[in-house]
N, C-alpha and C positions, 0 to 999 in steps of 0.2 A: 295421478292427481287424486283419484278416489281413495287409494290406499293411504296417501299422505293425510287426507282429511280424516279418514277412519282412525289412523294412529293418533292424530291430535285429539280426536274425540275420546279415545281411550285414556290418554294422558289427563285430559280434563276430568274424566270420571274418577280417576284415581289420584286427583290432585291433593286431597286431604292426607294421603299417605306419603306423598313425595314432594311436599312443599319446597323443601330446600334444594331439590334437584330439578325443579321445573325448567329453569333456563337451559340446563344441559340437555334434558330430554327433548325439548323443543328444537334446540340447535341440531341434535343428531337427526331428528326427523327432516328438518329443512335441508340439512346437508345431503341426506340420502335422496330426497326429492330433487335437489339440484343436480346430483350426479346422474339421475335418470333423465332429467330434461336435457342436460348437456350431451349425454350419450345419444339421445334421439336426434338432437339437432345436428351433431357432427356426422352421424350416420346418414341423415337425409342429405346433407350438403356433400359429403364424401362420395355418395353414389351418383351424384349428378354429373360428375366428371366423365369425359369420354374415354373409352378403351379400358383395358385392365380387367382383372378378375376380383370380385368382392372377397375381402379377407378381413377378419377381425383382429384388431390390434389394441393396444392400451397405452395411455399416457398418464402422467401425473399432473394434477391440477391443484389449485388451492382448495377445491372441494374434496379431493381425494383421488384415488386411482379410477380412471374412467375408461371403459372399453367401448369401442364403436367399430363400425364397419366402413372401410374405404377401399378404393381400388388398388390392387397390386399389379405392377407391371413386371412380368417375368423377363429374364434375359432373352434377347432376340438371337436365336440360333444362327441365323444367316447362312452363309456358305460353310460347308464342312471345313474345319480347320483344327489342326492339332494344337494341344496346349503349348508346345514349344514354339510353334509358329506365331501363336497369339502373343506370347511373352516377347518374342523377338520383335514383333511390330510395335509393342508397347515401348520397348527399350529404344527403338529407333525414333519413335515419336517423342519420347522424353529425353532424347540425347544421352542415352545410356543410364539414366536414372529412373529406376522403378519406384514410383511414389506410393503405389497401393499394393498391399501385401498380396491380395488374391486377384489382382488384375482389375482392369476396368473394361466394360463391354456395353454394347448398345442394349437398350431396353425395348420391349414391344411398344409399338405406337410412338416411338421416338421420345419416350419419357427420359428425363434426366436422372431419375432415381427410381428405386423400387416403389416408394410411396410418395408421389409428388404432393399429395394433400398435406402430408406432414411438413413439407417444406413451406407450404402456404401458412401453416400455423405458427411458423417461426419458433419452433421448439428449441430449447437449449438442453441437451442431454436428456431428451424425452420429458422435459418439463415445460409447461407454459411459461411465457415471460413473467407473469405475475408470481408464480410459484418460484421461478428461478431467482427473482429479486428477493423474495422472502427467504429462500434457502441460503443465498449468499450472505445476507445480513446476519442470519442466525449463525452461520459458519464463522463469520468474522468475530462476533461477540460471545462465542462460547469457548470455554476453556479446553474442550476436547471434542472429537467427532462424536463420541458416544453421548456426551452432554448435548451436543447440537441436535442429534437425532431425537433424543428424548424431549428436548425443548420444542422441536417442530411438532412432535406428536401431541404434547400436552397443550400447547398454546394455539396451534392451528388445526389440530386434528388430522394431520397428514402423516401417515405411517410410512417410514422409510428406514431401511436397515442401516446399521452403522457403516458397513462397507460401501453401500450405495451412496450414502451421505458424503463419505470421504472422497470417493471417486469423483462425484460431481463437484465437490469443493475444489479439488485439484484442477479439474478441467476449467472451472471459473477462474482460478488463479492464473492458469496459463493464458487465458484470454485477457486477464487484467495486465499481465506482463506485456502482452502484445500491444495493448492499448497505450502503455506508457510511451511508446514510440510514435503514437499518432497525435500530431499537433491539434488536429481538429477536435479531439476529445477533451482538449485542455483549454478551450476558449471559455474563460470564466468572467462573469460580471460580478465584481465584488459588491457586497451590500454597503449601504451608507449608514453611518452612525445617526441615531436620533438627534434632532435639533437641540433638545434640552441638554444632551451630553456634550455637544460641541461647544456650548457656552462656557464650559469649564476647561476647555482644551485650547492649545495653541497650534495654529496651522503651520505645517512645515512643507518643504518641497515634496511632492508626491514621489515616493520611494518604492522601488522593487527590491525586496531583500531575498537573498538566497543563502540558505544554511545547509551544510552537509556534514555527515559524520558516518562512522561505521561501528557496528556492534557485532559481537560473536553470537552464533547460534549453536547449541550443542548438537553435534552430528554423529552419525554412526561411523564405525571404524573404516568402512569402505570409502568414505569421503575425507577422512582425516589421516589415513595411513601415509607415512612418509613426510608429513608436514611438521614443522617445528613451531611450537607455541611460545609463550612467554617464558623467560628465564631458561631458554634452551630445552625445555621439556617437550615431550610429544604433544601435539595439538589435540584438543578435545572439542574445538569449535571451528566453524568457518564463518567468514565475515559476510554480513549483509550490509550493503551501503544504502544509506537513507538520505533523502534530500527533501527540503521543503522550500517552496517559493510562495511569497505573499506580498502584499502591499500595505502601506500605511501613509496617512496624510496628516496625522495629528500627533502631538505629544502632550503629556500632562505637565502639571506645574513643576515636577521634579526633572523634567527633560526626558522622560522615558517615552518611547514610541507607543502609540495606541493602534493596534492592528485593525485593518478593515474587516468587518464581520463577514464570515463565509467567503473569505477571499484567499484561502491557502490551497495549494496543490502539493500533494505528497507523492513521492516515488520511492520504491524499494526494490533492490535488485542484487543479484550475486555476481554481476559482471565485474570485470577488472576496471581499475581506476580510469583508464583512458576511455573505455566504452561508456562508463558511468558519466564521465564528464561530457561526452558528446550527447548523451541522452538528456542530461541536465540542461545543456545549452538549448536543445530543441524545445524542451518544455518552457524554458525561460523565454525563448522567442515567441511562443504562443501566448505568453503572459504579458508581453509588451516590452521585452528587452530590445534595446536599440531605438525605442520611441521617446516618449515624453518623460519617462521615469528616470530619476536618479537611481543608480545601481549600488547596492551594498551587498558584499559577501562576507559571511562570518563563519569561522571554523576554529577548531581547537589548536591549530598550529602544527598539525601533522604534515609530514613531507608530501604525502600523496595529495593532500588537499591543496597545498601551495602549487603543485604541478598542474592540477586541474584548473586552478584560477589562471595560471600563466598561459596554458594552451587553449582552454575552452572559452575563457573570458578575458582576452587581451585588451589592452587599452588603458590610457591614463584616467579615463572617466570612471573606472570601476574602483570603488572604495573597498579594500580588503582589510578586514578587522580581525586581529588575533583575539580570541576569547579572553576576556579579562579574568575570569575565574580560573581558567586553566593556567594562566600566567601567575596567578596568586599561589597556585599549588607548587609551581616551580620556584617561586619566591620563598615559600616556606621550606622547601627542600634545600635551597641555597643557604638559608640562615642556619638550618640544622647542621649542614656540613661545615660552614664557616665557624660556627660557635662550638662545634663538636658536642652538641646536645640533641638528644632525641626529641625532647620537649622544649620548643622554643618559647621564650617569654612572650606573653600576649602583647605586652607594651611594645617590644621591639618589632614584632611582626605587624602590629597595627600601624605603627609609624611608617614602616617601609611600604605597606599596602597603600596608605594614604598618599605617599609620594608618587607611587605608580599611577594612582587614579587622578591626582591633581596635576602632575607634571609629565606623565607619560613615560615611555621607555627611556628617553634621553635622561630625564631627571633621575630615574631610578638607578640607571647604570652609574651615573656620576656619584650618587649617594653611596652605592655599594662599594665602588672602587676606593672612595675616600675613607670609608669606615672599616672595610674589611680587606684592604689591599694586601696585607701580609698573608691573611688566611687564603686568599685567592691564589697566591703564588705557591703556597705549601700544600694545597689540597686540590687534587685533580677533579674530584667530584664537584667541589664548589666552582671550579673553573668551567666544568661542563655545563652546570646550571646557568652560570653567567652568560655563556655562549648562546644559550637559548634566547635570552633577551637581546643580545647583540645582533643575532641573525635576523630577528623579527622586529627590530627597533622601529622600522618604518610603518609597521602595522599596529603599533601600540600608542598612537597619538590620542589617548583616551579623552583628555580635556577638550581637544578639538572636535572629536566625534560627539561628545555630549552637547557642545554648543550647537552643532548642526542637527541635533535631534536624532542621532543614529543609535543603533544598538551597540553596546560594548560587550555584551555577553551572548553566548549561543544557547541559552536555556531552552529556546523553542525546539531546537534539534535534539537536545538531550532528552526532553520530554517526548519527542516524537519517537526516539529509539525505544522508549519504554512502552508507549501506547501502540506503536505499529509492529514492533518486533517482540519485545520482552513479554508483554502481556499474553500474546498468543503462542509464542514458540519457545519460551524459556521457563516454563513451569516445571515443577518437581518431576523428575523421572523422564522427561522428554528427550528423545534422541531422534533427529530428523535426517532424512536424505536431503542434501543441500537443495536439489531442484524442487522438492516439495515445500521446504521451508521458504524458499524464494517465491514460490507461487502463492502461498498463503499470505506472506508479507505484502506482496503486490496487491492481493485482494483487499487486505485491510487498508492499505494506502489508498486504494481507489475509493473506498467508502468514506474515508476521512477527507478526501479531496472534495472540492466544490464542483462535482460533476452532477448534473441533474439526475434525479432518481429514476426518471422515465427513460433513461438510456442505459439499459442493462449491458453488462460486459458481453461483447459479442465480436 
């Protein structure tokens, strides 16, 4: 305390020379004083525990690296036993599965770990919960791990090497992946729109919407070797599947849904479609699926999405919508093949698009068969594009969906692919291990979800 006051007095005496740096100088002094106080407090508390031998350790906090003394509990030697016998007993206890590389053994005084006091502090990768939350947020919104470590040092004054920052980010991502399977972490209370905004909106049936898609992440050859990409070429990416679940209770004057604020849950994973569908269903259950909500699912028409809807969300009450804008892309391709023109007339395309929007898939197919019947028979590509609409005709009742105040486009999930995956993992020159990319995407998804900030990934 005396040294802190003396240092502040020195800063005051030299204030005329460092006016522009006063705030930083004072902050450095206060930070150093805080580290000293925290070290003294932790040492005093850590030594009060029973048993063990005093030993100095260090942890990272929002103030910086803090060293303090607490009790260390050495391994209990017990009865003499060879290493082979100890390992054999461990395998028997774990039914043949050794879970700890160097084995587990009893500690002096019956302690559960070498430093029980560290367990009481609830450290995450040797960081306090406050610093862990700050570190995770910086990791999410930084373009690289080096940028994240620099940002943490400049903005919070916490020095951390790039490799340590990266290791802790991956560990947090693994915890976030684990959390995605925990329904209790997904209990969300959506915010309410301000009263003055609802005066300009129209109430609709409370709806739970589910949107899903997949996007590629550039990966190293170890994860892409032997895989075929688009057009039969060797794959350079691996797919991360993304889902978003939210609610809405209003629509605007043009019939477009207005989402409930702070009411969306995001997930991202590298799992196969079946496992992803099961995960999505568990999260949907925690958000109210099967309760009072009307259910809408929207996707781009991919086969794996349709299978997820069929297996994970069965039932006639589920409204499955094929994304209108992806359908328009296939419509444009059909017209290009039917007319044998790379650049389709804007007038022709706009007319066909309007028919799809006003009359749905049935009306569009009738129009295309009447106008382009001969071209459909002569052109296999045109027939293939027409089959896209025929196969998904029951999910293209766009005028009916608009009257009910439902989404007809999956723009939310398209934006999610960019904010959750592309912005963090698809920057120039990046090549990931798939497991690391999935961990980082899960961490980003967690922070974009409506999970309270006081519940760190653990």
